[in-house]
C-alpha positions, 0 to 999 in steps of 0.5 A, spaced: 490 450 507 496 452 512 496 458 516 503 463 516 505 466 521 508 473 520 509 475 527 517 477 529 520 475 536 514 472 538 510 479 537 505 482 531 508 486 526 503 493 525 509 496 519 505 496 513 510 496 509 513 490 512 507 487 511 505 489 504 513 485 502 510 479 505 508 476 499 512 478 495 517 473 498 513 468 500 511 467 492 518 468 490 523 466 494 520 462 500 515 458 495 512 454 501 508 448 497 500 448 497 495 454 499 497 458 505 494 463 509 497 469 512 493 474 516 495 481 519 494 488 522 496 495 518 498 501 522 494 507 520 497 507 512 494 507 505 495 502 500 495 504 492 496 498 487 502 497 483 499 502 477 496 507 480 499 515 481 499 517 487 497 524 487 491 522 483 489 517 488 491 520 495 491 526 499 498 527 500 499 532 505 493 529 509 498 523 510 503 527 513 500 531 517 498 525 520 503 521 520 500 515 515 504 511 512 503 510 504 505 504 501 505 501 494 504 493 494 506 489 489 499 487 485 493 491 482 487 494 484 485 501 487 488 504 493 485 503 500 486 506 507 489 501 513 488 502 520 488 498 526 481 497 525 483 493 519 484 485 518 489 484 512 489 476 509 492 473 503 491 466 501 499 464 498 498 458 493 504 455 490 503 449 485 498 444 486 493 444 491 489 439 494 482 444 495 479 449 489 483 454 490 485 457 483 488 463 479 483 469 478 477 465 482 476 470 487 470 466 489 473 460 492 478 465 497 471 469 498 467 463 501 472 461 507 472 469 509 464 469 508 462 462 512 467 465 517 464 471 518 456 467 518 458 463 523 460 470 527 454 473 526 454 477 520 449 473 515 448 479 510 455 478 508 455 476 501 460 477 495 458 482 490 461 482 483 468 479 482 471 480 488 467 485 493 464 483 500 459 487 502 454 488 507 447 492 506 450 493 499 456 498 503 463 494 501 467 491 507 473 487 503 476 488 496 480 483 493 486 482 489 491 478 486 498 478 484 502 472 480 509 470 479 510 463 476 506 457 479 504 461 485 500 466 487 497 471 492 489 472 492 486 477 499 484 483 501 483 488 507 476 485 512 474 492 515 472 491 522 472 497 526 476 502 521 476 509 522 471 511 516 472 518 517 480 518 516 479 512 510 475 519 507 479 524 508 486 519 505 483 517 499 481 524 497 486 527 493 488 535 493 493 535 487 489 538 480 494 537 476 497 529 474 501 527 468 500 520 465 495 514 464 494 510 471 489 505 474 483 509 477 480 507 483 473 505 483 470 508 490 465 504 493 460 506 500 464 503 504 462 500 511 466 497 517 462 489 519 463 490 527 455 491 528 453 486 524 456 480 528 453 477 534 453 481 540 459 477 543 463 479 538 462 486 536 466 488 543 472 485 540 479 488 538 482 487 533 487 482 534 481 478 538 477 478 532 483 476 527 483 470 533 476 468 532 476 469 525 482 464 525 478 458 528 473 459 524 477 458 518 481 452 520 475 450 524 479 448 531 477 450 538 484 453 539 490 456 535 495 452 536 491 446 532 492 450 525 498 446 522 503 453 522 508 455 519 512 460 522 517 465 519 524 464 522 530 468 522 532 467 515 526 468 513 526 476 516 533 476 514 532 476 506 525 480 508 530 485 510 535 485 505 528 487 500 526 492 504 532 496 504 532 494 496 525 497 494 519 496 498 522 502 504 525 507 499 520 513 496 522 511 489 518 505 490 512 507 494 511 515 491 515 515 485 514 508 481 507 513 479 506 509 471 511 513 467 515 515 473 522 512 477 523 517 483 520 522 487 524 527 491 521 531 497 523 537 500 519 542 505 522 550 505 519 555 510 515 558 504 511 550 502 513 543 500 515 541 494 514 534 491 517 532 484 515 525 481 522 525 476 523 519 470 531 519 472 535 516 465 542 515 465 543 520 470 538 525 465 532 527 467 527 525 462 520 527 465 517 531 472 511 532 474 510 537 480 506 537 486 505 541 493 504 548 495 510 551 493 508 553 487 502 555 483 500 552 477 503 556 472 510 556 476 510 548 476 508 547 469 515 553 468 519 548 473 516 542 470 520 545 463 527 547 467 528 540 469 525 536 463 532 534 459 537 536 465 543 532 467 543 530 475 550 535 475 550 540 480 553 545 474 548 544 471 543 543 475 544 551 478 545 554 470 537 551 470 534 553 476 538 560 477 531 564 474 528 570 477 521 567 478 525 561 481 528 566 485 522 571 488 520 563 492 527 560 493 533 564 496 540 560 495 540 556 501 534 554 498 536 552 491 543 548 493 538 544 498 533 542 492 539 541 488 542 536 493 536 532 494 535 531 486 542 528 486 542 524 492 540 517 490 537 514 495 536 507 497 
């Protein structure tokens, strides 16, 4: 196993959208042969699975109010909260390896993490079921995998000193009307691993804990002794292109809910409006509306008005020129909403 250094210009990257896109680049583009490992820390964020409906899993208004980033990963699994008290680890496996790495076998990736945590004093940490690491019967890590050809990524979130109250609020959805089918999160009791470590490790920062974990995983005294691949400027150029094309867009993070491919947000004086859309050949074929601007009855009426409409100003103005909607939105607001629907965001 070798380490893949994901720092940029000698500094760690904490942007969750950037970090969550790295596994896709590593297994689809770079494809370093063998068994690599990346480990990083994210700023406050909620990460949802590729097959999840954001609005059914996440308290979207809470995220907006608290500057918490919403990120959709390319793998499955449930929704998780990240902050600077978490570590994310991912095994990047390409082709054959000289160890026990095996697609679909979470245990072979969990055991090294558990052994390292035992060395750091958390001797009660163990694997429960297929992919959960627990202490005191509370989960501190859930794992997931994503595959591409002969390469795959297998990893999880390690709760070290996470804000548990913020996690609880962020993962408490407030929307009541959700369309379609999706993978639902399996909520578990969670707990930080920090208080289970030996006393000398309980005062560590997340970065210091990350360093200690890496030393134990690679059985070395210094980080410099770990075989390491450092992402190059060329690597980052391609990663930046992928971010601009997909991973930084609302259409990916919010709009890629099952059955939808676009998402539009608009804040008005009277409240917020969020529209999840399926657009085919410049026509809205399906729509789900959230936010606090409209009550449930009016939201359903607006969904009906927008279904089947072409993304054309005249057509949209005709569909939206309704007395009941005019009670909520004036001419200027309607123009803003129409512009928001028409613009193709990159």
